[in-house]
Phi, psi and omega in degrees: 000316181296320182293317177294325180296309181293329177291323176296317178295324178294315183295314182297316178296324177297320178294321180291326178291315176300315181297317179298316184297327181282320190264338190238020178302328182281357180232085188297323183291313179295320178297315180294317178304305187293320182296312179293324176293315177296317182294316178294320176305316178301316183289317178295313180299317183287324178288328173299315178292323175299324180299336179278347184262005181301333184260011178289133176285149347284139179268140353263021187299316181297312181297318182290323178292320179292319179301313179293315182299318182282334173293319176295320179294320177297316179298325179283329183260349184242034179299137179099349180247148179268324182058019184208119179305327179296323178291330182281342178290334183295309175297329175296319180291318179279358180086005181281344179225137184290158178300326180292312181294315176301312177299327179293318182293321179293319179295320177301320178297320182284325174299315179293323178299317178290321179295321179296321179294313179301313182299315179293327177292324175294318178297317186293332179294335183280344174054050177285338183230157181302316179299343182284340184294118178077012180293331186271352184269358185282337182067226176282089177274083186303122173281353189268101181251033176210183180292160180298319182295316180296315179302316181298314183295319180297311184293325179294311183298316179298320180297315175301313177300314181295311180298323180290320176299320179297319180293320186285334184271004182299326183274354183276146174312131186302328185288340176263328182305314186300325181282326177295312181296321177297319177300315178296313177299321178295322177293323180290326177293320178292321184281324183229011181297327184278351182257314181229354186091346180052065188260306183043040179208102187309317179293313180298323181295322178292328180290319183287319193228045179302322178300325179291322176293329179292319187278321183226069189296317185294310181297315181292321181292326178294313189283318194254349176245307188287319185295310178299319174300319177295320176300319181291319176295328175296317179296314181297324183289320186283323187255000000 
């Protein structure tokens, strides 16, 4: 049921992106907003569902395999979208994207994060699959299983490694690049998922753990918003 749900989200988002591309080419701002929103919604919704499958046996092989598979699927179906505020900062910093367009895309990403969370909570209330049972009663299921300083450093390091890999992979054939990036993300999730969740995406972090942001806004904003952005700026400064 979970796989069918995530597959349905991917198909629906693909149809919405195609419809927007056909109908809104003459309105670039609205087109950019909607495409970025649809793409980020797909990643956030699927990752919300994947987060419930972490305890499926055999552990952690099932969760890691699904992470790799759906990361490849996202890479193949969401070409042209960043789905990450940190990724949007790069062309803004380099002058390739205007401040207005960059701000619009970041706003679309956070709107999609909220919509994905609302949508997934609605689905979980229906209890269509066994992992959905009791999913809404967890509240702030904190992914931070270490000190704030260590969590900050981990998310910063993972962001640097990820952004550096993306830059180095730009010259790789796209059909191989998506697998390299998916493999890297899977490795990072395996290495740090039990400590911070290995998210390094501010919009995705908010969609997954909004309750924790409400309860401990300062610590979570430092770890899951500031650290990934700082990692991005370090890469941009060095390269």
